[in-house]
N, C-alpha and C positions, 0 to 999 in steps of 0.2 A: 521515315519519321524518326526524329531524334529520340533515343530511349528515355531521356529525362522527362519528356512530356507525359509518358505513361508511368513514370516513377519506378521503373525497373531496369535492371542491367541486362544487356544482351550478352550472349555468349562471346567468348574472346574473339571468335572469327566473324562476328557481326552477321548474324542470320538476317535474311531479307525480311522486309516488313510483310505482315499478313495482308490479305485482301482488305480486311476491315481497317487496318492502320493506313493503307494506301487511300481508302475512301475518305477517311477523316482528314488526311493530309490534303487531298484534292479539294474538299469543302473549304478548308482554311485558305488554300491557294486561290480558289475562285473568289471568295470573299475579299481577300487582299487585292486581287486584280482590279476590282471595281471600287473598293473603298479608298477614300483619300484624294481622289481627283479634285474634289471641292473643298478640301481642307483637312478634315479629321480622318486619319487613316484607320481609325478603329470603328468607324461608322459609315453606313451608306446614306448619302443624302437622297432626296427624292429623285433628283436627276440621275444619280448613280444607280439607284434602285430601278428606275425605268430602263436605263441602258442595260443593266443586268437582265431584266425580264425580257427585253426585246432581243437580246443576244443569246443568252443561255437557255431561256425558256420561250424561244421564239414561236414555236407551234402553239403553245398555250396562249401567249399574248395575242397572236394574230387571229386565233379562233374566237376571241371574245367579241360578241355583238355589241356590247355596251362599252363605249369608249372611256367611261369613268371607272371601270372595274379595277384597273391597276391603282388609281388614286385611292379608291376605297380599301383595297388590299393593304396599301402602305399605311393608311390610318389605323386599320385594325391590327396590323402587326406591331405598330409603334406603341408598345405598352406603356412607356413612360412619357408619351406625348411630347417628345423633344424634336419631332420633325425629321428624325433620322432613325436608321435601324442599326442597332449594335449586333454583335455576333450572335447573341442568344436569340434576339428577335429574328435574325436571318435564319437561324436553325429552326425556329418555329415554322417559317415558310417552307423550308426544305422538308421538315417532318410532315407537315400537312399535305404537301404534294406527294410525298412517298406513301402516306396512308391512302390518299385518293387513288393513286396508281395501283396499290396493292388491292384495295377493295374492288377496283375495276377488273383486275386480273382474276380475282376470286369469282366475281359475278360471271365473267366471261367463261370461266372453266365450268361453272355450274350449268350454264346454258348449252354447253357443248356436249354434256353427258346425255 
């Protein structure tokens, strides 16, 4: 990750990025991989969002019994109602998924005791 993103200088010999920095860089790279195919490289169109979901979160997408769930997710995530997801709106999805996974992990650990 470029040091200017975090607003700090790295040591002269360029220490390697931390695990958290690599995770942030990965999220940015994944967003950029899917955004822009339909025009705006700073946003995910509905088609790009569906491609992202069916590729990167395939197990989640395939396990949905309601075929309209991804459309409703897109609408709920699209806070400014422009029909696209910007990076902040994308991060809301990722954060929500991470919270759900964490909660599931905690519940599973409680039942195993």
